[in-house]
RONU-431553 format. One line per field, with one value per residue (C-alpha): residue number from 1; residue in one letter; x, y, z. Coordinates in steps of 0.2 Angstrom, whole numbers, plus 2048, in hexadecimal, padded with zeros to 3 digits. Last residue first. Layout:
<recs>
num	c(NUM;...) .
residu	c(A;...) .
c1	c(X;...) .
c2	c(Y;...) .
c3	c(Z;...) .
</recs>
This chain:
<recs>
num	c(417;416;415;414;413;412;411;410;409;408;407;406;405;404;403;402;401;400;399;398;397;396;395;394;393;392;391;390;389;388;387;386;385;384;383;382;381;380;379;378;377;376;375;374;373;372;371;370;369;368;367;366;365;364;363;362;361;360;359;358;357;356;355;354;353;352;351;350;349;348;347;346;345;344;343;342;341;340;339;338;337;336;335;334;333;332;331;330;329;328;327;326;325;324;323;322;321;320;319;318;317;316;315;314;313;312;311;310;309;308;307;306;305;304;303;302;301;300;299;298;297;296;295;294;293;292;291;290;289;288;287;286;285;284;283;282;281;280;279;278;277;276;275;274;273;272;271;270;269;268;267;266;265;264;263;262;261;260;259;258;257;256;255;254;253;252;251;250;249;248;247;246;245;244;243;242;241;240;239;238;237;236;235;234;233;232;231;230;229;228;227;226;225;224;223;222;221;220;219;218;217;216;215;214;213;212;211;210;209;208;207;206;205;204;203;202;201;200;199;198;197;196;195;194;193;192;191;190;189;188;187;186;185;184;183;182;181;180;179;178;177;176;175;174;173;172;171;170;169;168;167;166;165;164;163;162;161;160;159;158;157;156;155;154;153;152;151;150;149;148;147;146;145;144;143;142;141;140;139;138;137;136;135;134;133;132;131;130;129;128;127;126;125;124;123;122;121;120;119;118;117;116;115;114;113;112;111;110;109;108;107;106;105;104;103;102;101;100;99;98;97;96;95;94;93;92;91;90;89;88;87;86;85;84;83;82;81;80;79;78;77;76;75;74;73;72;71;70;69;68;67;66;65;64;63;62;61;60;59;58;57;56;55;54;53;52;51;50;49;48;47;46;45;44;43;42;41;40;39;38;37;36;35;34;33;32;31;30;29;28;27;26;25;24;23;22;21;20;19;18;17;16;15;14;13;12;11;10;9;8;7;6;5;4;3;2;1) .
residu	c(X;X;X;X;X;X;X;X;X;X;X;X;X;X;X;X;X;X;X;X;X;X;X;X;X;X;X;X;X;X;X;X;X;X;X;X;X;X;X;X;X;X;X;X;X;X;X;X;X;X;X;X;X;X;X;X;X;X;X;X;X;X;X;X;X;X;X;X;X;X;X;X;X;X;X;X;X;X;X;X;X;X;X;X;X;X;X;X;X;X;X;X;X;X;X;X;X;X;X;X;X;X;X;X;X;X;X;X;X;X;X;X;X;X;X;X;X;X;X;X;X;X;X;X;X;X;X;X;X;X;X;X;X;X;X;X;X;X;X;X;X;X;X;X;X;X;X;X;X;X;X;X;X;X;X;X;X;X;X;X;X;X;X;X;X;X;X;X;X;X;X;X;X;X;X;X;X;X;X;X;X;X;X;X;X;X;X;X;X;X;X;X;X;X;X;X;X;X;X;X;X;X;X;X;X;X;X;X;X;X;X;X;X;X;X;X;X;X;X;X;X;X;X;X;X;X;X;X;X;X;X;X;X;X;X;X;X;X;X;X;X;X;X;X;X;X;X;X;X;X;X;X;X;X;X;X;X;X;X;X;X;X;X;X;X;X;X;X;X;X;X;X;X;X;X;X;X;X;X;X;X;X;X;X;X;X;X;X;X;X;X;X;X;X;X;X;X;X;X;X;X;X;X;X;X;X;X;X;X;X;X;X;X;X;X;X;X;X;X;X;X;X;X;X;X;X;X;X;X;X;X;X;X;X;X;X;X;X;X;X;X;X;X;X;X;X;X;X;X;X;X;X;X;X;X;X;X;X;X;X;X;X;X;X;X;X;X;X;X;X;X;X;X;X;X;X;X;X;X;X;X;X;X;X;X;X;X;X;X;X;X;X;X;X;X;X;X;X;X;X;X;X;X;X;X;X;X;X;X;X;X;X;X;X;X;X;X) .
c1	c(65B;664;672;667;660;657;65E;669;65B;662;671;667;665;666;670;680;67E;67E;68E;696;693;69A;690;68E;685;67C;674;679;674;687;68B;68C;698;698;6A5;69F;6AF;6B3;6BB;6B9;6AB;6B9;6C4;6B9;6B2;6C3;6C8;6B6;6BC;6CC;6C5;6B8;6C5;6D1;6C2;6BE;6D0;6CF;6BF;6C6;6D6;6CC;6C0;6C4;6B6;6AB;6A1;696;68A;67B;671;664;657;648;63F;63B;64A;654;65B;66D;66A;67A;681;68C;69A;6A3;6B2;6BD;6CC;6D3;6E4;6E7;6E9;6D8;6CC;6BD;6B2;6A1;69A;688;680;672;668;658;652;64F;660;665;65B;662;673;670;668;677;684;688;683;691;69F;69A;697;6A7;6AA;6AE;6A2;695;696;695;6A2;6A2;6AE;6B7;6C6;6C8;6CB;6DC;6DB;6E3;6D0;6D2;6E2;6DC;6CA;6D2;6D6;6C3;6B6;6A8;69C;69A;68C;67D;673;66B;67A;68B;694;6A4;6AF;6BA;6BF;6D0;6CC;6D9;6D3;6C1;6C8;6D3;6C4;6B8;6C4;6C7;6B5;6B0;6BD;6B6;6A5;6AA;6B3;6A6;699;6A3;6A4;691;68F;69A;690;680;686;68C;67B;673;67C;679;666;667;66F;662;654;65C;668;678;686;68A;69A;696;6A3;6AA;6B3;6A7;6B1;6AA;6A6;693;698;6A1;692;686;692;693;681;67E;689;67F;66F;678;67C;66B;65F;667;672;66B;658;65B;665;656;64A;653;656;643;63E;64B;644;633;639;641;631;627;633;632;620;621;62D;621;611;61C;622;610;60A;615;611;5FE;602;60A;5FD;5F1;5F8;5FB;5E8;5E3;5EF;5E7;5D5;5DA;5E2;5D2;5C7;5D0;5CF;5BB;5BC;5C6;5BA;5AB;5B3;5B7;5A6;59F;5AA;5A5;593;594;59D;58E;583;589;58A;577;571;56A;565;576;574;569;575;584;57C;578;58A;58F;582;589;59B;59D;59A;5A8;5B4;5B0;5B3;5C3;5C8;5C4;5CD;5DC;5DC;5D8;5E9;5E6;5F0;5E3;5D7;5C5;5B8;5A6;5A1;5AC;5A2;592;59B;5A2;592;588;595;593;581;580;58C;583;573;57C;585;573;56C;578;581;58D;59E;59A;591;5A2;5AE;5A4;5A3;5B5;5B7;5AB;5B5;5C4;5BA;5B5;5C7;5CE;5BE;5C4;5D5;5D0;5C7;5D4;5E1;5D4;5D2;5E4;5E6;5DA;5E1;5F2;5EC;5E2;5F2;5FD;5F0;5EF;603;604;5F8;5FF;610;60A;600;60F;61C;60F;60D;621;625;618;623;632;62B;625;635;63F;632;637;649;649;651) .
c2	c(863;85C;869;877;882;893;89D;892;88F;8A0;898;88B;878;867;860;85B;86B;875;86D;86F;881;883;884;892;898;888;887;879;884;885;88C;882;883;879;873;864;85F;863;875;883;88A;88A;894;8A1;8A4;8A7;8B3;8BD;8BD;8C3;8D1;8D6;8D8;8E2;8ED;8EF;8F3;901;908;908;910;91D;921;933;93B;94A;951;95F;968;96F;980;98A;97D;983;977;982;97C;97F;970;970;962;956;953;944;93F;931;935;928;930;932;93A;944;954;952;945;942;932;933;92A;92E;934;940;945;94E;95F;968;96F;95D;959;968;962;951;958;963;955;951;962;96B;960;965;978;97A;974;985;990;985;983;995;9A1;9AB;99F;994;99E;99D;989;98C;984;973;96B;95A;961;972;96F;964;973;976;980;98A;997;990;997;98C;999;98F;98F;985;97A;972;963;958;949;944;950;95C;96C;966;966;976;97F;97A;97F;990;991;98E;99A;9A7;9A3;9A6;9B6;9BC;9B8;9C0;9D0;9CF;9CE;9DC;9E6;9E2;9E7;9F9;9F9;9F7;A04;A0F;A0C;A0F;A1F;A23;A20;A29;A2A;A2F;A25;A21;A14;A16;A08;A03;9F2;9EA;9F3;9E9;9F8;9F6;9F6;A07;A0D;A08;A10;A20;A21;A1E;A2C;A37;A31;A37;A48;A4B;A46;A4C;A5A;A60;A5C;A65;A74;A75;A77;A83;A8D;A8C;A93;AA0;AA3;AA5;AB0;ABB;ABA;AC1;ACD;AD8;AD9;ADB;AEA;AF2;AF0;AF6;B07;B08;B08;B15;B20;B1E;B21;B31;B36;B33;B40;B4C;B4C;B4C;B5B;B64;B5F;B65;B76;B78;B75;B82;B8E;B8C;B8C;B9D;BA3;B9E;BA8;BB8;BB8;BB5;BC3;BCF;BCB;BD0;BE0;BE4;BDF;BEC;BF9;BF7;BEE;BDD;BD3;BCB;BC5;BB7;BB0;BB1;BA8;B9B;B9A;B98;B89;B82;B82;B79;B67;B6A;B70;B5F;B55;B5C;B5C;B49;B46;B4F;B44;B33;B2E;B1C;B1A;B14;B24;B20;B2A;B26;B35;B41;B3F;B44;B52;B59;B57;B60;B6E;B6E;B6F;B7D;B87;B86;B8C;B9B;BA0;BA0;BAA;BB8;BC0;BCA;BCA;BBD;BB1;BB2;BAF;BA1;B9A;B99;B91;B84;B81;B7E;B73;B6A;B68;B61;B56;B50;B4D;B45;B38;B35;B32;B26;B1D;B1A;B15;B09;B01;B01;AF7;AEB;AEA;AE6;AD9;AD0;AD0;ACB;ABD;AB6;AB5;AAB;AA0;A9E;A9D;A8F;A85;A86;A81;A72;A6B;A6E;A66;A57;A55;A55;A47;A3D;A40;A37;A42) .
c3	c(563;573;56F;56E;560;566;557;54E;540;537;533;529;52E;525;534;52B;520;530;538;526;525;537;546;554;565;566;577;582;592;596;584;575;566;556;549;53C;531;520;526;51B;525;535;52A;523;534;53B;52C;530;542;53F;533;540;54D;541;53E;551;555;548;54F;560;55A;551;55C;560;56C;567;573;56F;57C;574;576;580;57E;586;593;5A0;5AB;59C;591;58A;57D;57B;56B;56B;55E;55D;551;545;53E;52D;52A;518;521;52B;526;533;533;53C;549;552;562;563;573;56C;571;561;562;562;553;549;54D;548;537;535;536;525;51E;52A;521;511;515;51E;532;537;52F;52F;543;545;54E;55E;565;559;557;56A;569;55E;54E;548;545;551;55C;55D;562;56F;57B;57E;575;57B;575;563;559;553;555;564;56B;56A;577;575;57D;572;57C;584;592;59A;590;598;5A9;5A8;59F;5AC;5B9;5B1;5AE;5C0;5C6;5BB;5C1;5D3;5CF;5C4;5D3;5E0;5D5;5D3;5E5;5E8;5D9;5E2;5F4;5EB;5E2;5F3;5FC;5EE;5EF;602;5FF;5F1;5FD;60B;61A;60F;612;601;5FD;5E9;5E6;5D6;5D8;5CA;5BC;5AD;5A1;5A6;5B9;5B6;5AC;5BA;5C7;5BD;5BD;5CF;5D1;5C6;5D0;5E1;5DA;5D1;5E0;5F3;5ED;5DB;5E1;5F2;5EA;5DB;5EA;5F2;5E3;5DF;5F1;5EE;5DD;5E6;5F3;5E7;5DB;5EC;5F1;5E2;5E3;5F5;5F4;5E6;5F1;600;5F6;5EF;601;607;5F8;5FB;60D;609;5FD;60A;617;609;604;617;619;60B;611;624;61B;611;620;62A;61C;61D;631;62E;621;62B;63A;630;62A;63B;642;632;634;648;642;636;642;64E;642;63C;62C;631;622;622;633;62E;61F;62B;638;62B;626;638;63A;62B;62E;63D;637;629;636;641;632;62C;63F;63F;62F;634;643;63C;637;636;626;61D;621;622;618;619;622;619;609;611;619;608;5FF;60C;60B;5F8;5F8;606;5FD;5EB;5F5;5FC;5EC;5E4;5F2;5ED;5FC;5F1;5FA;607;5FC;5EF;5FE;605;5F3;5F0;601;5FC;5EB;5F6;600;5F1;5EA;5FB;5FC;5E9;5EF;5FE;5F5;5E9;5F7;5FF;5EE;5EC;5FD;5FD;5EB;5F3;602;5F7;5EC;5FB;603;5F1;5F0;601;5FF;5EE;5F8;605;5FA;5EF;5FD;606;5F5;5F3;606;604;5F4;5FD;60B;600;5F7;607;60D;5FD;5FE;60F;61E) .
</recs>
């Protein structure tokens, strides 16, 4: 399963858990409030019934109208309160019996009031029977009220236990959801990321053989496989580059010319074996060094303008004499700009050829030519040379004087002329 899908499911489960927990806590709190209110009402009615029982006994003893009036008010208060009561426990039997007893009291008390005015023996017995019935019913009311109060107390205690359980279970549920989320993140995200971090560190160290070999069917698994493919491609590219560098090194080291490369900062990045022949130092000592540090300030100053021009994009070719350990050599130096596709000059290629033998041959030839010319000019006879088109290519001094010509007049002069 994709990590994104798992995270979405985890977030959805967390939201559902939070909403469900909130609803359960709210419902438990509401039930607790209702149970508390019902118990309070039961205790109040129990107190009122106890007071009604006291008023009944007081009236039967003294027969005062004030007690009768108070009895009626209290009985009406109890009856009115019982009409709106609903037991949260659903135990309506006790509450129903209490209502029935409450409704049965007024007729008995009215009959007791009426019979209280008759003084014969039969009336007294009937009065005693009514009183006994009234007291019994009132006592039953008291018992029912007490039982109702106890029932509501039990209901409240049960609701409080449920509330405490839900209040304890809610954070536990949230912790479980968080633990599940942490497990998913640790196993499906952090662990693969740690592997990718190790792979990146290995590649940074140059270990392109490090493989993640992930088989996970998710985004990070695909990324790990792409990383492995990338490192494989890099390893193959490095091998090809290494082979190319070896080939380049083998070719350049066997060339009869010095080959080097410097970047825009005038730092050597490549030097073939001919550097040792010319400078007496290993080629590796040039890598990372600046031109001025290897040539020295005086020698660098003689080529500085050529280097700057080549780094500006101009190809430069010139000759310099090089003296090393008392030996003079003639060098033909070429600076070739390394131009990128966007026209930026990344550096310059350096090619230096030893032209000492050629230069000495040229000097010897020039000396021979000068001696030959001196000899020809010293001859008192006219000497000249013409090509197949009868153009005069050479005339000695005697020949020029005989014709009244200057050497500059030979250009375009023909035999006919």
